[in-house]
C-alpha positions, 0 to 999 in steps of 0.5 A: 239517850238520857242518863238518869241517876235516881237515889231516893228515900221516902218514909211513910210508916209502915211504907218506905220507898228506897230506890237506887237507879242508874240507867240510860233513858230511851224509848219506854221504860216500864216500872212494873210492880203490884199495887202499893209497891211505890210506883206512883210515889216514884213517879211523883218524886221524879216530877217534883211533886213529892217534897218529902223525898230525900236523895238525888235526882239527876237527869241528863247531867242536870240535878233536879234534886240534891240532898247534899246541896239542898237543891230542889228544881220546881216541877215547872222547871223540870220540863216533865210531862206528867199524866196521872191515873185520872187525868183532868182536862179543862171541861170548858175548853174543846180538845183543841183548846186543851192542847193549845193551853199547854202548847202556848205556855211552852211557846211550841211550834205548829209542826210539833202540835200537828205531829202530836195530834196525828200520833195520838189520833186526835184530828177528828176530835179537835172540835169536840168538848171534853164531855163528849169524849170516851175514857180512852179519848180523854187519856189520849188528849191528856197525853197529847197536851203533855207532849205538845209542850215538848217535855224532856221526859214523859211520865205516865201513871197507869195509863190503861187503868179503868179502861174496858177491853175495847177502849184499851185496844183502841188506846194502846196503839197510840202509845206504841207510836211514841216509839216510832214517831216521837223521840221523847223518853217515857217512864210508864208505871203499871201493875199490868204485865200485859201493858209493860210487855207490849210497850216497854223496852226496859223494865224496873221491877219494884216490890215493897218499895225497893227495886228488885231488878232492872234490865231489858224486857225479855230478860226480866220476864224470863228470869226464874228468880223474879216474880213475872216468870212465876205468874200463871200467865208467865210469858216471853216476848220476842222481837221479830220481823215479818218475812212473808205470808202463805196465802194458801194457808192464811199464815204469816211467817216471822223470823228472829234470831232463834228461827221462824214462827208462823201465826194466823195471817196478819195484815203486815208488810214484809220487813215490819218489826213486830213483838210477839208473846209466847206463854210458858204454858204453850211451850212443850219440850221434846228431845227429838224433832217430830214431823208427825205433829200438828204444831207448826212452830218447833224451835231448837233450844237449850235448857238454860235453867230450871226450877221447881214451880210447886210440887208437880211442875218445873219452870224451864228457861230456854235459850233459843238462838240467844233469845230466852223462852219459858216452858212449864212442864210436869216434874215427871216429864222433866225427870223422864226427859232428863232435863238439866242445864245444857240439855238440847231440846226442841220447843214446841210452841202451840200458840204465838200472838202479836203483842196487842 
């Protein structure tokens, strides 16, 4: 883990960025917020591309910026890999040439080069020219070029922006492999909840230039006082493991701290770690477990919190074996069931999807 302390203020009236963060960087940190909330400005400050920022940046005990001491470490000395929303590649070079440019400047080793090429799925593209690449392939090359320079920190600004669904589906698995195959910590900013839910371990929620919350992904998505839980597509993310398959019915069984979940058969090996998403709209509640139902996934849970979500609905945060879930029910149903904090219920999960 890398200790990170960031206290910054940027004035661009009427916009103001004012953040104070202290955290441990490991895996992927998602910075989530609507357009105009200051995500890109924050990323550029960390990279050293914003000289107007006042404050302090300390990464791993090294002061990159110190207002009191007047220190400002230039971008090329920070060891940061920065990939902008619209990354630029050298049009006159092949994919290999683009990667070699960053690699040679940092005196990289062949093992790192080959590993990055494999992780980003570029082996068959090395001899291609930039003009022959799709949008997703260009993003992968830009990220790989940053990685072969062996940065201390990788910064990704809206990596799926302007990618259509097909190209995005091809692109995201390569970002997921950053978790498994490369140790470099990543800060990823996005206004797309789907990307953060799929990739991030921890989340900083940025709104109107200020940090409104920071914490583990599953907590931030299910806190009823925060905006993600109030969205129409509100959902919980569960870390689970593949425990087997039912070949007769073409189903895959997952286990997690709160029980087990079934989903349509996936080509996954037993023991594999997976991330699944459960939408609040797909969770109904009952006080008694029913066996006379077509719903396969019925989990014992306790009401942890509930709030009204408009005149007709109630949003419920559930504790399922220590794992938070969200459910959305009508206000009438909440009254009929007598729902309150501590009520024991069964969560009937109508649909479960792998995060992909």
